[in-house]
C-alpha positions in Angstrom: 114.9 88.9 102.6 115.8 90.5 99.2 115.1 89.1 95.8 118.1 88.5 93.5 117.9 90.2 90.2 119.9 87.2 88.9 116.9 84.9 89.5 115.0 84.5 86.2 111.4 85.8 86.4 108.9 82.9 85.8 105.8 84.4 87.4 104.3 87.9 87.1 102.0 89.0 89.9 99.6 91.9 89.0 97.9 94.4 91.2 94.2 94.9 90.1 93.3 98.5 90.6 95.4 100.8 88.5 97.1 98.0 86.6 94.3 95.7 85.2 91.3 97.9 85.9 91.1 101.6 86.7 90.0 102.4 90.2 88.6 106.0 90.1 86.4 107.1 92.9 85.6 110.5 91.4 84.6 108.8 88.1 82.3 106.3 89.9 80.7 109.1 92.0 79.9 111.2 88.9 78.0 108.2 87.4 75.6 108.3 90.3 75.1 112.0 90.7 74.1 114.9 88.6 76.6 117.7 89.4 80.2 118.0 90.5 79.4 119.2 94.0 77.3 116.1 94.8 79.9 113.8 93.1 82.7 115.3 95.2 80.6 114.8 98.4 79.8 111.1 97.5 83.5 110.4 96.7 84.6 112.0 100.0 82.1 110.0 102.0 82.8 106.7 100.3 85.8 106.0 98.1 88.1 108.6 99.6 87.0 108.1 103.2 89.2 106.6 105.9 86.8 103.7 106.1 87.5 102.4 102.5 90.7 100.6 103.5 88.8 98.9 106.3 86.5 97.4 103.6 89.6 96.2 101.7 91.0 94.7 104.9 87.8 92.7 105.5 87.3 94.5 108.8 83.9 96.0 107.9 81.0 95.0 105.6 79.6 96.8 102.6 76.4 97.6 104.6 78.5 99.1 107.4 80.5 101.4 105.1 77.2 102.5 103.5 75.9 103.5 106.9 79.1 105.3 107.7 78.9 107.1 104.4 75.2 108.1 105.1 76.4 109.9 108.2 78.6 112.1 106.0 76.0 112.9 103.4 72.7 114.8 103.2 69.8 112.4 103.2 68.8 113.5 99.7 72.0 111.7 98.5 71.3 108.4 100.3 69.6 106.9 97.2 72.6 107.9 95.1 74.9 106.3 97.6 72.9 103.1 97.6 72.9 102.8 93.9 76.6 103.5 93.8 77.3 100.8 96.4 75.4 98.3 94.3 76.8 99.1 90.9 80.1 101.1 91.0 82.2 98.1 89.9 80.2 97.9 86.7 81.9 101.2 85.6 85.5 100.2 86.2 87.4 100.9 83.0 89.5 98.1 81.7 93.2 98.8 81.1 93.2 96.9 77.9 96.9 97.1 77.1 97.9 95.3 80.4 95.3 92.6 79.9 96.7 92.0 76.4 100.1 91.8 77.9 98.9 89.1 80.3 97.5 87.1 77.4 100.9 87.2 75.7 102.8 86.3 78.9 100.4 83.4 79.6 100.8 82.1 76.0 104.6 82.2 76.4 104.4 79.9 79.5 104.8 82.4 82.3 102.7 82.2 85.5 100.3 85.1 85.9 98.7 85.9 89.2 96.5 88.7 90.8 97.4 90.1 94.2 95.0 92.9 95.2 93.9 95.1 98.1 90.2 94.7 97.5 87.0 94.0 99.3 84.7 91.0 98.9 83.2 92.8 95.8 86.2 91.2 94.0 83.8 88.3 93.2 82.1 90.7 90.8 85.0 92.8 89.8 87.0 89.9 88.5 84.4 89.4 85.8 85.4 92.8 84.3 89.1 91.7 83.9 89.4 90.2 80.4 92.5 88.3 81.3 91.2 86.9 84.5 90.4 83.4 83.1 94.1 83.1 82.2 95.3 83.8 85.7 97.0 80.9 87.5 95.8 82.1 90.9 94.9 85.1 93.1 95.0 86.5 96.6 92.7 89.3 97.8 93.2 91.2 101.0 89.6 91.1 102.3 89.6 87.3 102.3 93.0 87.0 103.9 92.5 89.8 106.5 96.0 91.0 105.5 96.8 94.0 103.2 99.7 95.1 101.1 102.4 96.2 101.9 102.5 93.6 104.7 105.0 91.0 103.5 102.7 88.3 104.8 100.2 88.7 101.9 102.9 88.3 99.2 104.1 85.2 101.0 100.6 83.9 101.3 100.3 83.9 97.5 103.6 82.1 97.1 102.8 79.5 99.7 99.3 78.9 98.2 100.6 78.3 94.7 104.1 76.8 95.4 106.1 79.8 94.1 109.6 80.8 94.9 109.3 84.5 95.7 112.6 85.3 94.0 111.1 84.0 90.7 108.1 86.4 90.9 107.9 89.9 89.6 105.3 91.9 91.4 103.7 94.8 89.5 101.8 97.6 91.3 101.2 101.3 90.8 101.7 102.0 94.5 105.3 102.5 95.6 104.7 101.2 99.2 103.2 98.0 97.8 106.2 97.5 95.5 108.5 98.0 98.6 106.5 95.4 100.5 107.0 92.8 97.8 110.7 93.3 97.9 110.8 92.8 101.6 108.9 89.5 101.0 111.7 88.4 98.6 110.0 89.2 95.3 111.4 91.2 92.4 109.1 94.2 92.0 108.3 97.0 89.6 106.2 100.2 90.0 103.7 100.3 87.1 103.4 103.6 85.2 102.0 102.3 81.8 101.6 99.0 80.0 104.1 100.1 77.4 106.7 100.8 80.0 106.0 97.5 81.7 106.5 95.6 78.5 109.8 97.3 77.9 110.9 96.5 81.5 110.0 92.8 81.1 112.0 92.5 77.9 114.9 94.2 79.6 114.7 91.4 82.2 115.0 88.9 79.4 111.4 87.7 79.2 110.4 86.5 75.8 106.7 86.7 74.8 
């Protein structure tokens, strides 16, 4: 199923990490350690570990991934790990320009949605997204037990909110996730910067 570029875009579907908020494991790890060596170890054990996608998939709990990370760290870093698990989301930088773009699109009457591979921590992460109160809906992988780029998660969003996939433009910084959206029948664009995204939207004929 391929989206037609001739279908006008009425809805913009935003990824969260890398588009609305920055997701930066090395940055978070530095906040909770005192030197680069420990920060690298914490990042490798947690954010960059093979277990992290399982958290986003809803397949394991936060307590489980913490225990898995403990096994990869010296015991002296377990308190750092625990504090990081509790508070890392509080240090996610906002990508202000994209959030401002959402505000303008919403004001112009376009539907705005979030579709993210994220864990159940999303309940707290969403409060860091300035434009989240303007979103018309959201779908997050951990609650669906489906992850991008599986076409089923894009279709779940469309079915939940009564959207024609061809009228949706999906925006993500990950090329595989962009490809998955196209398979689901959406139009899609790989995010590189808010400025570039704004130019692309205007090329498509959106007015905001």
